[in-house]
C-alpha positions in Angstrom: 24.7 -6.6 117.2 24.6 -10.0 116.7 27.4 -11.5 114.5 23.8 -12.7 111.8 22.3 -9.3 112.2 25.3 -7.6 110.8 25.6 -10.3 108.5 22.3 -9.9 106.9 22.7 -5.8 107.2 25.8 -6.3 104.8 24.2 -8.4 102.8 21.1 -5.7 102.2 24.0 -2.9 101.8 25.5 -5.1 98.9 22.3 -6.0 97.2 20.6 -2.7 97.5 23.4 -1.3 95.2 23.7 -4.7 93.8 25.7 -2.9 90.2 28.5 -0.8 92.5 29.2 -4.1 94.5 29.9 -5.7 91.5 32.1 -3.2 90.3 33.8 -3.0 93.3 34.0 -7.0 93.7 35.7 -7.0 90.3 39.2 -6.3 91.5 38.9 -9.3 93.7 37.1 -11.6 91.6 39.9 -11.0 88.7 42.5 -11.1 91.2 41.3 -14.7 92.7 41.0 -15.8 89.1 44.2 -15.0 88.4 45.8 -16.6 91.3 43.4 -19.7 90.7 44.3 -20.1 86.9 48.2 -18.7 86.9 48.7 -21.6 89.6 46.8 -24.6 87.8 48.7 -23.9 85.0 51.9 -23.5 86.1 51.2 -26.9 88.5 49.9 -28.7 84.9 52.8 -27.3 82.8 55.0 -28.6 85.5 53.7 -31.5 86.2 53.8 -32.2 81.9 57.1 -31.2 81.5 57.9 -33.7 84.8 55.9 -36.5 82.7 58.1 -35.6 79.1 61.3 -35.5 81.2 60.9 -39.1 83.3 59.8 -40.5 79.8 63.3 -40.3 79.2 64.3 -42.6 82.0 65.5 -42.0 85.3 69.1 -41.1 86.4 70.3 -40.9 82.6 73.1 -39.4 81.1 74.1 -39.2 77.6 77.6 -39.5 75.7 77.2 -38.2 72.2 80.3 -38.7 69.6 82.1 -36.0 67.9 83.1 -32.0 69.3 86.5 -32.4 67.2 88.8 -29.4 66.3 90.2 -29.8 62.6 92.5 -26.9 61.6 91.3 -24.8 64.4 87.9 -25.4 63.6 85.2 -26.9 66.4 82.9 -29.2 63.9 80.8 -29.6 66.9 78.8 -32.8 68.6 77.8 -35.6 66.0 80.6 -34.1 63.5 82.9 -37.4 63.8 82.1 -41.3 65.0 84.4 -41.0 68.2 82.1 -43.8 70.1 82.1 -47.2 69.7 79.7 -50.0 71.1 82.8 -50.6 72.8 83.3 -48.0 74.9 80.0 -48.7 75.9 80.7 -51.9 77.2 83.8 -50.7 79.2 81.7 -48.1 81.0 79.1 -50.3 82.3 82.3 -52.8 82.9 84.5 -50.7 84.5 82.4 -47.6 86.2 81.2 -48.4 89.5 77.2 -47.8 90.1 76.2 -47.8 86.0 73.0 -50.2 85.3 72.9 -49.5 81.7 75.2 -48.3 78.7 73.4 -48.4 75.6 75.0 -47.5 72.6 72.6 -46.6 69.7 72.5 -44.6 66.1 69.8 -43.2 64.8 68.4 -42.2 61.4 65.5 -41.4 59.1 63.8 -43.4 56.6 60.8 -44.7 54.9 58.8 -47.9 56.4 56.6 -49.5 54.1 54.1 -52.4 54.3 51.8 -53.3 51.7 50.3 -49.9 50.2 50.9 -47.8 53.1 54.4 -46.1 53.8 55.5 -44.1 56.6 58.7 -42.0 57.4 60.0 -42.5 60.3 62.9 -42.4 62.9 64.9 -46.0 63.2 67.2 -46.4 65.7 70.0 -49.2 65.9 70.0 -50.3 69.4 70.7 -53.4 71.8 68.8 -54.4 75.4 70.4 -52.0 77.5 68.6 -49.6 75.3 65.1 -50.2 76.6 66.5 -50.4 80.3 68.1 -47.2 80.0 65.0 -46.1 78.5 62.6 -48.1 80.7 60.3 -48.9 77.7 58.8 -52.3 77.8 56.8 -53.7 75.3 52.8 -53.5 74.5 53.3 -56.9 72.8 55.4 -59.6 71.4 58.8 -59.3 72.7 61.9 -57.6 73.0 65.6 -58.5 70.9 67.3 -61.9 71.9 70.9 -62.1 72.9 71.5 -64.3 69.6 69.3 -61.7 67.3 71.9 -59.0 68.8 75.0 -61.0 68.1 73.9 -62.3 64.3 72.3 -58.9 63.8 69.4 -61.1 62.6 66.4 -58.7 60.5 64.1 -58.1 62.8 62.4 -54.7 64.3 60.0 -53.7 66.8 57.9 -51.1 66.1 56.9 -47.9 68.0 53.2 -47.5 68.8 52.9 -44.5 66.0 54.1 -46.6 63.5 52.1 -49.5 64.4 49.1 -47.4 64.2 49.8 -46.0 60.8 50.7 -48.8 59.0 48.7 -51.5 60.1 45.5 -49.8 62.0 43.7 -52.4 64.1 45.7 -55.2 62.7 48.2 -57.1 64.7 51.8 -56.5 63.3 53.3 -59.3 65.2 55.0 -61.8 62.8 54.4 -59.3 59.6 57.2 -57.9 57.1 58.2 -54.0 57.2 60.5 -53.0 54.5 63.5 -50.1 55.4 65.7 -49.1 52.6 64.2 -52.2 50.6 65.4 -54.7 53.6 62.5 -56.8 54.6 62.0 -56.5 58.5 60.2 -59.3 60.6 58.1 -57.3 63.2 58.5 -59.2 66.7 57.1 -56.9 68.8 55.7 -53.3 69.7 57.0 -50.7 72.3 54.5 -49.2 74.7 53.6 -45.5 74.5 56.1 -43.1 75.5 54.1 -40.1 74.3 55.8 -36.7 73.5 59.2 -36.1 74.6 60.5 -32.6 76.4 61.3 -31.1 73.2 58.0 -31.6 71.4 59.0 -35.0 69.2 56.8 -37.9 69.6 58.7 -40.5 70.6 56.6 -43.3 69.7 57.2 -42.4 66.0 60.3 -44.8 66.0 61.3 -48.4 64.7 63.9 -50.4 66.5 66.3 -52.7 65.1 69.1 -54.7 66.4 72.7 -52.4 66.6 74.7 -54.4 64.0 71.9 -54.6 61.6 71.1 -51.2 61.5 74.6 -50.6 61.1 75.2 -53.0 58.0 71.5 -52.3 56.6 70.3 -49.1 57.0 73.1 -46.5 58.6 75.9 -47.1 56.0 79.6 -48.5 55.5 81.2 -45.5 58.0 79.4 -47.1 60.9 79.6 -50.6 59.9 83.5 -50.8 59.0 84.2 -48.5 62.3 81.5 -50.3 65.0 80.8 -46.8 65.8 77.7 -45.1 67.2 76.2 -41.7 67.3 75.6 -41.9 71.2 75.7 -43.8 74.5 72.8 -43.3 77.3 74.0 -44.4 80.5 71.7 -45.4 83.4 73.0 -45.0 87.0 71.6 -47.1 89.5 71.3 -43.7 92.1 71.2 -40.3 91.1 73.4 -39.3 93.7 76.3 -41.4 92.1 76.0 -39.5 88.7 78.1 -36.4 88.9 81.4 -38.7 90.4 80.2 -41.3 87.7 80.2 -39.1 84.7 83.7 -37.8 85.6 84.9 -41.4 85.7 83.2 -41.9 82.2 84.7 -38.9 80.7 88.3 -39.9 82.4 87.8 -43.4 81.3 86.8 -42.0 77.4 89.6 -40.1 77.2 92.1 -43.1 78.3 90.5 -45.2 75.9 90.9 -42.6 72.7 94.1 -41.7 73.8 93.9 -37.9 74.2 96.6 -35.7 75.3 96.0 -34.0 78.8 96.0 -30.8 76.9 93.1 -32.4 74.0 89.8 -31.4 74.3 87.1 -34.1 74.8 86.4 -35.4 71.7 82.5 -36.5 73.0 80.0 -34.4 75.2 78.5 -35.6 78.3 75.3 -34.1 79.3 73.3 -35.3 82.9 69.9 -35.3 81.8 68.6 -35.5 85.6 70.4 -32.4 86.0 68.5 -30.8 82.9 65.3 -32.2 84.3 65.9 -30.6 87.6 66.5 -27.2 86.2 63.0 -27.5 84.1 61.3 -28.5 87.3 62.7 -25.4 88.7 62.3 -23.0 86.3 58.4 -24.3 85.9 58.5 -23.7 89.8 59.8 -20.5 89.6 57.1 -19.6 86.8 54.3 -20.7 88.9 55.0 -18.1 91.9 55.9 -15.5 89.3 52.8 -15.6 88.0 51.0 -15.7 91.0 52.8 -12.9 92.6 51.8 -10.9 89.1 48.2 -12.2 90.0 48.3 -11.0 93.7 48.4 -7.4 92.2 45.1 -7.5 91.1 44.0 -8.8 94.6 45.8 -5.5 96.3 44.1 -3.2 93.6 40.9 -4.9 94.5 41.3 -4.5 98.2 42.0 -0.5 97.5 39.0 -0.3 95.4 37.1 -2.0 98.4 38.4 0.8 100.6 37.3 3.0 98.2 33.7 2.1 98.1 33.4 1.7 101.8 34.4 5.1 102.4 31.7 6.4 100.3 29.3 4.1 101.6 30.2 5.9 105.2 29.5 9.1 103.5 26.4 8.4 102.3 25.0 6.5 105.3 26.4 9.1 108.2 23.0 9.8 109.1 22.3 5.8 109.7 25.7 5.5 111.6 24.9 8.8 113.6 21.1 7.4 114.6 22.3 3.9 115.9 24.7 5.2 117.7 22.2 7.6 119.3 19.7 4.7 120.2 22.3 2.7 121.8 24.9 1.5 119.4 28.5 1.1 120.6 31.2 2.3 118.3 32.2 -1.4 118.3 29.0 -2.2 116.8 29.5 0.1 113.8 32.8 -1.1 113.4 32.2 -4.9 113.3 29.3 -3.9 111.0 31.0 -1.8 108.2 33.8 -4.5 108.7 31.7 -7.7 108.5 30.4 -5.5 105.6 34.1 -5.4 103.5 34.7 -8.5 104.4 31.5 -9.8 103.0 31.9 -8.2 99.7 35.8 -9.9 99.5 34.5 -12.7 100.2 31.9 -13.0 97.5 34.5 -11.7 95.1 36.8 -14.4 96.2 34.4 -16.8 95.6 33.1 -15.7 92.3 37.3 -15.7 91.3 37.5 -19.4 92.3 35.0 -20.3 89.8 36.4 -18.0 87.3 39.6 -19.4 87.8 38.9 -23.0 87.6 36.9 -22.5 84.7 40.1 -20.5 83.0 42.4 -23.0 84.0 40.3 -25.8 82.3 40.0 -24.2 79.7 43.7 -23.7 78.9 45.0 -26.7 79.7 42.3 -28.4 77.8 44.3 -26.5 74.5 47.5 -26.9 75.6 47.2 -30.5 76.3 48.6 -30.7 79.8 46.8 -31.7 83.2 44.5 -29.5 85.3 46.1 -29.4 89.1 44.1 -27.4 91.4 44.6 -28.1 94.9 42.0 -27.8 98.1 44.5 -25.8 99.8 45.4 -22.9 96.8 41.3 -22.8 96.8 41.2 -21.7 100.9 44.5 -19.9 100.2 42.7 -17.8 97.9 39.1 -17.1 99.4 41.3 -16.9 102.7 43.3 -13.9 101.2 40.4 -12.1 100.0 38.8 -12.1 103.1 41.9 -10.7 104.8 42.0 -8.4 102.0 38.2 -7.3 103.3 39.6 -6.7 106.6 42.7 -5.2 106.0 41.1 -2.5 103.4 37.7 -2.2 105.3 39.2 -1.8 108.7 40.1 2.1 107.8 36.8 3.1 106.4 34.7 1.2 109.5 37.2 2.9 112.3 36.3 5.7 110.4 32.5 5.1 110.7 33.1 4.1 114.6 34.1 7.4 115.4 32.1 9.6 114.0 30.2 11.7 116.6 26.4 10.9 116.7 25.1 14.6 117.1 27.3 15.4 114.0 26.2 12.8 112.0 22.4 13.7 112.8 23.4 17.3 110.9 24.8 16.1 108.3 22.1 16.2 105.4 
């Protein structure tokens, strides 16, 4: 029997019992669909996490003030203003491999333009902040050194604030009031989107560091020249771990901490956090794919079961074929091709279903759909191998039937 004849016979056997064939393929369809959907969803989620973390900036560490202990009680991060902008300048000046050290203070306030108001984040920064965060301007310009030095009343708007307050109008050179202080808009920052923590990074107004301290944040920051945190951007990721240790030693020296005293600041390596999040997303993808692969195993067992039933039902047909000259290997290949065809059709339907599920979930969650051709080919190939593996025993059993005994059976 030629391959085409065997394939034609397999399709006839499948269509002759269409409902039974569909129910048999159901396990393969669900398994392949689950594999395709889970891998696509996992890849999309991982890409989303990577995009969100990359939006923070590459090779980034953040130093937060506080973490002091009073009367045996640890007050935690931000409980005390222990960092200054001079600390940031010292880090950039003395630590090798530091590209930018950006002190900043963050607060919340109401921004008002004519009859429109909006509660948003106010961040007092210098120009190193935009270098550290790799944050470009969509229009206008950044702060010039003189504006920063004199503490000019100027502002750069995030995309969300600009859109909310001005709609389709151009906000450049307009006046936005924040806590009764009129700020002239000199720029609009490029969109950063949502952060890894689910916050809208574009819902923000940037003001010069000194202006923010004097006009918005309060007297304590202005009096001590303190800041809440410092972003430190390294030139290379390889130097970050050693650089952070040097920063810790430098700040302890500048803050005159005793050897047995705890740090009065906290340093976090955002690149390590990003790598951990990526690894977690990858592990989750593998886990979901492994769980989905169980459905393929169940589908394979279903194919074996139905092929054994088919051999029993077609015993006289097999005996007749063997009696008129068919070789055992012809019978073996016939039933093996039938099982493989059954599994392959189920795999193709599973791919279509999996792609539909992946697209639907990705659109609901708002992340990209990433389906590689390799994963589709692997899923279909695995489904075919499942058919070969689980169809071999029934096919071999059919091939070993004695033609005389097979013809005697009713």
